[in-house]
C-alpha positions as a printed NumPy array, in Angstrom:
array([[  0.   ,   0.   ,   0.   ],
       [  1.115,   3.552,  -0.684],
       [  2.272,   5.765,   2.091],
       [  0.938,   9.261,   2.606],
       [  2.546,  11.95 ,   0.457],
       [  3.377,  15.046,   2.488],
       [  3.345,  18.703,   1.648],
       [  6.44 ,  19.505,  -0.394],
       [  8.63 ,  22.309,   0.859],
       [ 12.316,  22.991,   1.299],
       [ 13.105,  24.702,   4.598],
       [ 16.671,  25.405,   5.591],
       [ 18.777,  22.671,   7.185],
       [ 21.059,  23.5  ,  10.052],
       [ 24.591,  22.205,  10.354],
       [ 27.753,  22.295,   8.268],
       [ 27.592,  21.113,   4.651],
       [ 24.14 ,  19.448,   4.96 ],
       [ 24.121,  18.361,   1.303],
       [ 26.883,  15.844,   2.05 ],
       [ 24.662,  14.151,   4.618],
       [ 21.529,  13.901,   2.458],
       [ 22.498,  10.602,   0.821],
       [ 23.227,   8.72 ,   4.05 ],
       [ 20.159,  10.154,   5.763],
       [ 17.91 ,   9.251,   2.841],
       [ 19.331,   5.716,   2.779],
       [ 18.557,   5.292,   6.472],
       [ 15.023,   6.627,   6.177],
       [ 14.227,   4.645,   3.01 ],
       [ 14.456,   1.409,   4.992],
       [ 11.325,   2.523,   6.851],
       [  9.281,   2.525,   3.65 ],
       [ 10.335,  -1.029,   2.881],
       [  9.509,  -2.218,   6.388],
       [  6.014,  -0.781,   6.628],
       [  5.185,  -2.061,   3.157],
       [  6.382,  -5.511,   4.236],
       [  4.571,  -5.486,   7.577],
       [  1.304,  -4.155,   6.119],
       [  1.087,  -6.803,   3.395],
       [  2.009,  -9.576,   5.801],
       [ -1.568,  -9.134,   7.048],
       [ -2.755, -10.741,   3.787],
       [ -1.009, -13.9  ,   4.972],
       [ -1.921, -13.513,   8.633],
       [ -5.671, -13.348,   7.933],
       [ -6.069, -16.87 ,   6.439],
       [ -3.661, -18.249,   9.048],
       [ -5.614, -16.916,  12.034],
       [ -8.885, -17.71 ,  10.298],
       [ -7.85 , -21.369,  10.244],
       [ -6.498, -21.462,  13.822],
       [ -9.546, -19.846,  15.413],
       [-12.15 , -21.102,  12.909],
       [-13.259, -17.553,  12.191],
       [-15.872, -16.205,   9.839],
       [-14.739, -13.718,   7.193],
       [-16.129, -10.866,   9.274],
       [-14.253, -12.007,  12.383],
       [-11.02 , -12.454,  10.417],
       [-11.295,  -8.89 ,   9.139],
       [-10.982,  -7.582,  12.677],
       [ -7.28 ,  -7.84 ,  11.796],
       [ -7.686,  -5.061,   9.242],
       [ -9.917,  -3.113,  11.629],
       [ -7.253,  -3.104,  14.344],
       [ -4.351,  -2.463,  11.977],
       [ -5.796,   0.321,   9.825],
       [ -7.853,   1.681,  12.687],
       [ -4.556,   2.731,  14.23 ],
       [ -3.991,   5.142,  11.336],
       [ -7.282,   6.839,  12.174],
       [ -6.707,   7.015,  15.929],
       [ -2.966,   7.632,  16.108],
       [ -2.155,   9.881,  13.116],
       [ -3.124,  13.192,  14.735],
       [ -1.477,  12.466,  18.132],
       [  1.59 ,  11.212,  16.257],
       [  1.772,  14.471,  14.323],
       [  1.73 ,  16.45 ,  17.561],
       [  4.402,  14.165,  19.022],
       [  6.699,  14.583,  16.022],
       [  6.182,  18.349,  16.079],
       [  7.329,  18.386,  19.703],
       [ 10.306,  15.974,  19.648],
       [ 11.451,  16.207,  16.022],
       [ 11.61 ,  13.875,  13.036],
       [ 14.483,  11.648,  14.182],
       [ 13.198,  11.088,  17.715],
       [  9.736,  10.545,  16.299],
       [ 11.056,   7.783,  14.066],
       [ 12.908,   6.213,  16.999],
       [  9.695,   6.202,  19.056],
       [  7.856,   4.617,  16.135],
       [ 10.468,   1.883,  15.838],
       [ 10.251,   1.125,  19.541],
       [  6.449,   0.917,  19.621],
       [  6.341,  -1.228,  16.461],
       [  8.954,  -3.594,  17.906],
       [  6.89 ,  -4.061,  21.072],
       [  3.869,  -4.93 ,  18.925],
       [  5.875,  -7.488,  16.942],
       [  7.196,  -9.127,  20.115],
       [  3.654,  -9.375,  21.521],
       [  2.892, -11.94 ,  18.807],
       [  4.914, -14.506,  20.74 ],
       [  2.683, -14.656,  23.853],
       [ -0.428, -14.21 ,  21.694],
       [  0.47 , -17.317,  19.679],
       [  1.538, -19.255,  22.755],
       [ -1.79 , -18.576,  24.462],
       [ -3.794, -19.   ,  21.209],
       [ -5.954, -15.996,  22.127],
       [ -7.344, -14.04 ,  19.17 ],
       [ -7.821, -10.891,  21.222],
       [ -4.1  , -10.83 ,  22.067],
       [ -3.27 , -11.037,  18.356],
       [ -5.528,  -8.072,  17.677],
       [ -3.946,  -6.08 ,  20.503],
       [ -0.452,  -6.867,  19.213],
       [ -1.474,  -5.752,  15.718],
       [ -2.834,  -2.452,  17.012],
       [  0.403,  -1.72 ,  18.895],
       [  2.461,  -2.67 ,  15.826],
       [  0.324,  -0.491,  13.556],
       [  0.542,   2.416,  16.009],
       [  4.313,   2.302,  15.736],
       [  4.104,   2.153,  11.933],
       [  1.788,   5.182,  11.994],
       [  4.273,   7.224,  14.027],
       [  7.033,   6.182,  11.612],
       [  4.967,   7.216,   8.631],
       [  3.99 ,  10.581,  10.097],
       [  7.656,  11.34 ,  10.851],
       [  9.374,   9.894,   7.774],
       [  7.092,  11.097,   4.969],
       [  7.619,  14.843,   5.448],
       [ 11.268,  14.289,   6.343],
       [ 11.965,  12.638,   2.986],
       [ 10.13 ,  15.416,   1.161],
       [ 12.176,  18.216,   2.709],
       [ 15.485,  16.328,   2.92 ],
       [ 17.096,  18.138,   0.019],
       [ 16.194,  20.574,  -2.74 ],
       [ 12.497,  21.042,  -3.464],
       [ 13.062,  20.46 ,  -7.187],
       [ 14.051,  16.822,  -6.539],
       [ 11.398,  16.076,  -3.916],
       [  9.27 ,  14.054,  -6.347],
       [ 12.259,  11.9  ,  -7.306],
       [ 13.037,  11.184,  -3.649],
       [  9.427,  10.263,  -2.919],
       [  9.297,   8.002,  -5.977],
       [ 12.435,   6.209,  -4.795],
       [ 11.073,   5.606,  -1.313],
       [  7.683,   4.522,  -2.712],
       [  9.51 ,   1.947,  -4.844],
       [ 11.032,   0.423,  -1.724],
       [  7.589,   0.422,  -0.098],
       [  6.292,  -1.551,  -3.083],
       [  9.234,  -3.943,  -2.872],
       [  8.177,  -4.726,   0.683],
       [  4.572,  -5.332,  -0.346],
       [  5.819,  -7.72 ,  -3.06 ],
       [  8.17 ,  -9.773,  -0.87 ],
       [  5.921, -10.075,   2.208],
       [  3.375, -12.508,   0.665],
       [  6.159, -14.696,  -0.771],
       [  8.012, -15.04 ,   2.524],
       [  4.788, -15.168,   4.531],
       [  3.32 , -18.013,   2.497],
       [  6.591, -19.989,   2.766],
       [  7.033, -19.429,   6.509],
       [  3.42 , -19.265,   7.708],
       [  0.818, -20.648,   5.277],
       [  2.923, -23.728,   4.471],
       [  2.096, -24.935,   8.009],
       [ -1.667, -24.893,   7.463],
       [ -3.421, -28.246,   6.926],
       [ -5.348, -28.889,   3.728],
       [ -8.599, -29.464,   5.645],
       [ -9.904, -26.428,   7.491],
       [-11.589, -28.096,  10.478],
       [-11.581, -27.591,  14.234],
       [ -9.578, -30.799,  14.709],
       [ -6.891, -29.769,  12.231],
       [ -6.779, -26.23 ,  13.668],
       [ -5.631, -27.625,  17.019],
       [ -2.553, -29.156,  15.352],
       [ -1.346, -25.973,  13.611],
       [  2.22 , -25.04 ,  14.575],
       [  2.083, -21.615,  16.248],
       [  5.838, -21.123,  15.924],
       [  5.126, -20.44 ,  12.251],
       [  3.877, -16.996,  13.251],
       [  6.022, -16.517,  16.36 ],
       [  9.387, -16.725,  14.634],
       [  8.708, -14.28 ,  11.75 ],
       [  7.409, -11.589,  14.084],
       [ 10.277, -12.106,  16.531],
       [ 12.614, -11.527,  13.6  ],
       [ 10.634,  -8.426,  12.554],
       [ 10.798,  -7.014,  16.081],
       [ 14.538,  -7.644,  16.284],
       [ 15.138,  -5.995,  12.896],
       [ 13.092,  -2.981,  13.972],
       [ 15.238,  -2.569,  17.094],
       [ 18.486,  -3.005,  15.155],
       [ 17.513,  -0.382,  12.588],
       [ 16.428,   1.894,  15.423],
       [ 19.862,   1.489,  16.994],
       [ 21.591,   2.262,  13.696],
       [ 19.33 ,   5.257,  13.073],
       [ 20.097,   6.635,  16.523],
       [ 23.784,   6.709,  15.567],
       [ 23.237,   8.343,  12.159],
       [ 23.816,  12.091,  12.196],
       [ 20.64 ,  13.116,  10.387],
       [ 20.407,  16.72 ,   9.163],
       [ 18.309,  18.862,  11.474],
       [ 15.296,  20.384,   9.72 ],
       [ 14.35 ,  23.874,  10.871],
       [ 11.174,  25.419,   9.479],
       [ 11.204,  29.112,   8.765],
       [  8.465,  31.139,  10.373],
       [  5.491,  31.496,   8.087],
       [  4.458,  34.962,   7.052],
       [  0.789,  34.025,   7.037],
       [ -1.079,  33.134,  10.225],
       [ -1.581,  29.464,  11.007],
       [ -4.41 ,  27.935,   9.068],
       [ -7.51 ,  26.763,  10.86 ],
       [ -7.821,  23.022,  10.174],
       [-11.611,  23.296,  10.14 ],
       [-11.455,  25.642,   7.148],
       [ -9.95 ,  22.913,   4.975],
       [-13.31 ,  21.145,   5.083],
       [-14.828,  23.965,   3.035],
       [-12.99 ,  22.844,  -0.1  ],
       [-15.315,  20.551,  -2.008],
       [-12.626,  18.696,  -3.967],
       [-10.766,  17.976,  -0.72 ],
       [-13.82 ,  16.6  ,   1.08 ],
       [-14.647,  14.396,  -1.903],
       [-10.969,  13.389,  -2.062],
       [-11.088,  12.205,   1.559],
       [-13.937,   9.887,   0.524],
       [-11.848,   8.847,  -2.472],
       [ -8.868,   7.828,  -0.303],
       [-11.268,   5.944,   1.987],
       [-12.753,   4.084,  -0.991],
       [ -9.411,   3.316,  -2.627],
       [ -7.648,   1.973,   0.478],
       [-10.764,   0.011,   1.435],
       [-11.05 ,  -1.617,  -1.999],
       [ -7.331,  -2.414,  -2.254],
       [ -7.114,  -3.973,   1.207],
       [-10.416,  -5.857,   0.878],
       [ -9.222,  -7.555,  -2.31 ],
       [ -5.657,  -8.203,  -1.14 ],
       [ -6.796,  -9.673,   2.18 ],
       [ -9.067, -12.246,   0.524],
       [ -7.052, -13.403,  -2.476],
       [ -5.899, -16.521,  -0.612],
       [ -9.477, -17.536,   0.232],
       [-10.714, -16.622,  -3.267],
       [ -8.096, -18.703,  -5.072],
       [ -8.87 , -21.625,  -2.765],
       [-12.474, -21.762,  -4.025],
       [-13.099, -24.982,  -6.011],
       [-14.619, -23.046,  -8.912],
       [-11.596, -20.739,  -9.135],
       [ -8.41 , -22.821,  -8.78 ],
       [ -8.777, -24.729,  -5.518],
       [ -5.228, -23.802,  -4.489],
       [ -3.608, -24.707,  -1.192],
       [ -3.03 , -21.839,   1.25 ],
       [  0.69 , -21.656,   0.399],
       [  0.152, -21.744,  -3.372],
       [ -2.528, -19.061,  -3.091],
       [ -0.302, -16.977,  -0.812],
       [  2.418, -16.978,  -3.454],
       [ -0.081, -15.475,  -5.918],
       [ -0.834, -12.597,  -3.536],
       [  2.659, -11.287,  -4.286],
       [  1.658, -10.849,  -7.928],
       [ -1.163,  -8.492,  -6.889],
       [  1.352,  -6.196,  -5.175],
       [  4.002,  -6.709,  -7.862],
       [  1.533,  -5.357, -10.413],
       [  1.077,  -2.277,  -8.219],
       [  4.845,  -1.789,  -8.063],
       [  5.172,  -1.978, -11.861],
       [  2.282,   0.45 , -12.246],
       [  3.958,   3.034, -10.009],
       [  7.069,   3.138, -12.156],
       [  4.959,   3.456, -15.3  ],
       [  2.78 ,   6.058, -13.641],
       [  5.673,   8.474, -13.158],
       [  5.787,   8.735, -16.963],
       [  2.06 ,   8.612, -17.661],
       [  1.129,  11.325, -15.179],
       [  3.365,  13.717, -17.097],
       [  1.583,  12.912, -20.37 ],
       [ -2.086,  12.7  , -19.449],
       [ -4.594,  14.514, -17.258],
       [ -4.332,  13.048, -13.738],
       [ -8.105,  13.086, -13.29 ],
       [ -8.752,  11.266, -16.567],
       [ -5.959,   8.763, -15.892],
       [ -7.42 ,   8.104, -12.436],
       [-10.858,   7.483, -13.964],
       [ -9.345,   5.217, -16.636],
       [ -7.601,   3.077, -14.017],
       [-10.759,   2.842, -11.904],
       [-12.794,   1.748, -14.94 ],
       [-10.111,  -0.862, -15.627],
       [-10.34 ,  -2.112, -12.036],
       [-14.123,  -2.426, -12.302],
       [-13.84 ,  -4.375, -15.561],
       [-11.235,  -6.756, -14.148],
       [-13.201,  -7.485, -10.973],
       [-16.375,  -8.14 , -12.979],
       [-14.463, -10.461, -15.323],
       [-13.14 , -12.373, -12.328],
       [-16.56 , -12.64 , -10.67 ],
       [-18.142, -14.027, -13.833],
       [-15.421, -16.526, -14.768],
       [-13.583, -19.512, -13.338],
       [-10.079, -20.97 , -13.287],
       [ -7.072, -18.964, -14.449],
       [ -9.224, -16.184, -15.923],
       [-10.84 , -15.565, -12.542],
       [ -7.43 , -15.529, -10.869],
       [ -5.681, -13.19 , -13.316],
       [ -8.661, -10.879, -13.461],
       [ -8.385, -10.232,  -9.739],
       [ -4.584, -10.124,  -9.514],
       [ -4.313,  -7.582, -12.331],
       [ -6.432,  -5.146, -10.324],
       [ -3.173,  -4.37 ,  -8.519],
       [ -1.914,  -2.692, -11.687],
       [ -4.987,  -0.464, -11.789],
       [ -4.58 ,   0.419,  -8.104],
       [ -1.011,   1.63 ,  -8.545],
       [ -1.708,   5.293,  -9.382],
       [ -4.831,   5.838,  -7.346],
       [ -3.514,   6.915,  -3.949],
       [ -0.996,   9.477,  -5.15 ],
       [ -3.342,  10.829,  -7.826],
       [ -6.333,  11.227,  -5.494],
       [ -4.084,  12.829,  -2.897],
       [ -2.615,  15.31 ,  -5.361],
       [ -5.982,  16.265,  -6.817],
       [ -7.466,  16.689,  -3.339],
       [ -4.825,  19.152,  -2.083],
       [ -4.533,  21.14 ,  -5.332],
       [ -4.861,  24.882,  -4.809],
       [ -5.287,  24.746,  -1.013],
       [ -2.313,  26.981,  -0.206],
       [ -1.86 ,  27.406,   3.545],
       [ -4.568,  24.802,   4.19 ],
       [ -2.524,  22.048,   2.525],
       [ -1.   ,  20.604,   5.698],
       [ -4.375,  20.428,   7.431],
       [ -5.749,  18.732,   4.327],
       [ -2.887,  16.22 ,   4.413],
       [ -3.89 ,  15.214,   7.932],
       [ -7.509,  14.744,   6.89 ],
       [ -6.484,  12.565,   3.958],
       [ -4.25 ,  10.488,   6.226],
       [ -7.133,   9.646,   8.556],
       [ -9.115,   8.386,   5.528],
       [ -6.785,   5.366,   5.463],
       [ -9.277,   3.98 ,   7.987],
       [-11.102,   2.751,   4.875],
       [ -8.682,  -0.177,   5.057],
       [-10.31 ,  -1.069,   8.366],
       [-14.011,  -0.543,   7.638],
       [-14.506,  -1.621,   4.015],
       [-12.914,  -5.081,   4.575],
       [-15.15 ,  -5.553,   7.617],
       [-18.229,  -4.924,   5.47 ],
       [-16.693,  -7.154,   2.792],
       [-16.434,  -9.934,   5.371],
       [-20.078,  -9.62 ,   6.416],
       [-21.205,  -9.836,   2.781],
       [-18.885, -12.806,   2.139],
       [-20.29 , -14.663,   5.151],
       [-23.828, -14.223,   3.853],
       [-23.434, -14.496,   0.078],
       [-19.908, -15.701,  -0.687],
       [-16.715, -14.04 ,  -1.898],
       [-17.937, -13.418,  -5.441],
       [-20.855, -11.337,  -4.189],
       [-18.6  ,  -9.489,  -1.743],
       [-16.316,  -8.419,  -4.61 ],
       [-19.101,  -6.125,  -5.784],
       [-18.255,  -3.872,  -2.814],
       [-14.833,  -2.89 ,  -4.278],
       [-16.639,  -2.311,  -7.589],
       [-18.757,   0.341,  -5.873],
       [-15.632,   1.913,  -4.401],
       [-13.977,   2.09 ,  -7.819],
       [-17.158,   3.544,  -9.335],
       [-16.894,   6.462,  -6.916],
       [-13.239,   6.948,  -7.897],
       [-14.258,   7.125, -11.577],
       [-16.668,   9.943, -10.707],
       [-14.084,  11.72 ,  -8.574],
       [-11.49 ,  11.637, -11.337],
       [-13.906,  13.098, -13.905],
       [-16.071,  15.457, -11.837],
       [-15.456,  15.443,  -8.082],
       [-11.821,  16.54 ,  -8.295],
       [-12.666,  19.877,  -9.918],
       [-11.461,  22.632,  -7.622],
       [-14.238,  24.407,  -5.799],
       [-14.662,  26.399,  -2.622],
       [-18.001,  26.182,  -0.866],
       [-19.887,  29.516,  -0.923],
       [-19.715,  30.128,   2.821],
       [-15.909,  30.431,   2.695],
       [-15.36 ,  31.975,  -0.697],
       [-13.429,  34.777,   0.991],
       [-10.882,  32.503,   2.698]])
């Protein structure tokens, strides 16, 4: 999944010869993007694993997404205040520490086989990732000349995508390979819990090691110049129609992307699709995120050639067509139809974000915070997806992402047009 793009600016950097330290600092911070991409997409593997252990319904299994993405909604604003108080580097160190604690909590959760402990561990882990994201995103944007900010963000986004690609491959080999072929209560009792304990112990250890290394890196200190204009009132950002509709767009996009990615394993296991084993299906999940990674590289070129709004609508129409093809087919066609949706998803986050903050001036940072909280769509849409799947099956539930993409088509063509609501026309 894409990380939040910050407001681009280039404030002065204190210290002697800061340009010489940009490369090492950027290298250190880029590792964060890889890690949160990896950890986020490992949920796609964790959901079928815990579903089998605890014999959960689809709705119950999607509490994983609710706890993980719910942290973005609850923690983003407090994290922003924390980073503003203690600085970017210390904020990242705090994020690493909290995320590591969450990863280590998987060990007792698995040992006790208590689903609630897993959910608590996920929330703590996601809270740490949220703090990291709030601190690292703006730091990357302002770590160097403003003219190269887009290139730096593209580089870090590529590493985020690399993490989303590798996580399902490693997760299916280390975790899903331990699931029995028959999903019954008797077989669930025999599942090896060390399959999930060891990977998250490793993740927690890596987080602490990188935190230690980061603490010893002399990162350039970012000092913001005092703004000439008075601080913007965050509530005024809501008066921009294209922003408000963009918040809904981010909600719909993240919800659709996560809902599909989290259920690919179960979908490909259906007898009328391919009837794959959990491990074989988990390997295919990587292709969904690989397609998104390829699309991001291509998008850097396409967005310079075509209207962003029209390109966004085109991709959303493509996603709708692919999902409908998958729903109404079987075998390899059904599989590739769904996996290729990842390619259509690739440009959506950054394009919606950019269109939503266009022309907001001093309200841009407040708007960025609002758009960040909309990531909670990754918590709520999959929950609704799970309820529909429990009642009518996965094919019927896939119509929910279709509705999300239909909204994005409208936003790209009409909703993204800049407009200020009449009551604040003088702002």
